[in-house]
C-alpha positions in Angstrom: 13.7 26.0 42.9 12.9 25.8 39.2 11.8 29.3 38.5 11.8 32.7 40.2 8.5 34.5 40.9 9.2 36.9 38.0 9.9 34.1 35.6 6.6 32.3 36.6 4.7 35.6 36.0 6.4 36.1 32.6 5.6 32.5 31.5 2.0 32.9 32.4 1.8 36.3 30.7 3.6 35.2 27.5 1.5 32.1 27.1 -1.6 34.2 27.1 -0.4 37.1 25.0 2.2 35.7 22.5 -0.2 35.1 19.7 -1.9 38.5 20.1 1.5 40.3 20.1 2.6 38.4 17.0 -0.2 39.8 14.9 0.6 42.5 12.4 -2.2 44.8 13.6 -1.1 44.7 17.2 2.5 45.4 16.2 1.4 48.3 14.0 -1.0 49.8 16.6 1.5 49.7 19.5 4.6 50.4 17.4 3.3 53.5 15.6 3.9 56.0 18.5 7.6 54.9 18.5 7.7 55.1 14.7 6.3 58.6 14.7 8.8 59.7 17.4 11.5 58.4 15.1 10.2 60.3 12.0 9.0 63.5 13.5 12.6 64.9 13.6 12.7 64.6 9.8 9.6 66.9 9.6 11.1 69.3 12.2 14.4 69.5 10.3 12.6 70.2 7.1 10.4 72.9 8.6 13.3 74.5 10.4 15.6 74.3 7.4 14.0 77.4 5.9 15.4 79.6 8.7 19.0 78.7 8.4 19.6 78.7 4.6 17.2 80.9 2.6 18.5 80.1 -0.8 18.3 76.3 -0.3 14.7 76.9 0.9 13.8 78.8 -2.2 15.2 76.2 -4.5 13.8 73.3 -2.5 10.3 74.7 -2.3 10.1 75.3 -6.0 10.5 71.6 -6.6 8.8 70.4 -3.5 5.8 68.1 -3.4 4.3 67.9 0.1 2.8 64.5 -0.5 6.2 63.0 -0.9 7.2 64.3 2.6 4.0 62.9 4.1 4.4 59.6 2.4 8.0 59.4 3.5 7.1 60.1 7.1 4.4 57.4 7.0 6.6 54.8 5.4 9.4 55.5 7.9 7.0 55.4 10.8 5.4 52.1 9.7 8.8 50.5 9.0 10.2 51.5 12.4 7.0 50.5 14.2 7.0 47.0 12.7 10.7 46.5 13.1 10.7 47.6 16.7 7.7 45.5 17.7 8.9 42.4 15.8 12.3 42.7 17.5 10.6 43.1 20.9 8.4 40.0 20.2 11.4 37.9 19.1 13.3 38.9 22.3 10.4 37.9 24.5 9.8 34.7 22.6 13.5 33.8 22.9 13.3 34.4 26.7 10.2 32.2 26.9 11.9 29.4 24.9 15.0 29.5 27.1 12.8 29.1 30.2 11.0 26.2 28.6 14.3 24.6 27.6 15.6 25.0 31.2 12.5 23.3 32.5 13.0 20.4 30.0 16.7 20.1 31.0 15.9 20.0 34.7 13.1 17.4 34.2 15.6 14.9 32.7 
């Protein structure tokens, strides 16, 4: 037998969806929740920091610009989202190419 049932389903799925998942908008849309999960602890750490060291909070807040924090969280979220989805796409593409190469090798 050339392929298992799961491999046949994967090949059919990937042939239909590989171009859509390679697009930047798709990667951003579906990767942002993971990106925000990665950057939310930064915000939580910043907000909780004022409870454990009062003097650092007083000094930090005197020089703090909230737009920098928001921008940093957005940049981190987008970067992690794109990195994660691109890595996932590459992994699935590699699996697809390996299955195609196996088919080519067995046809010889």
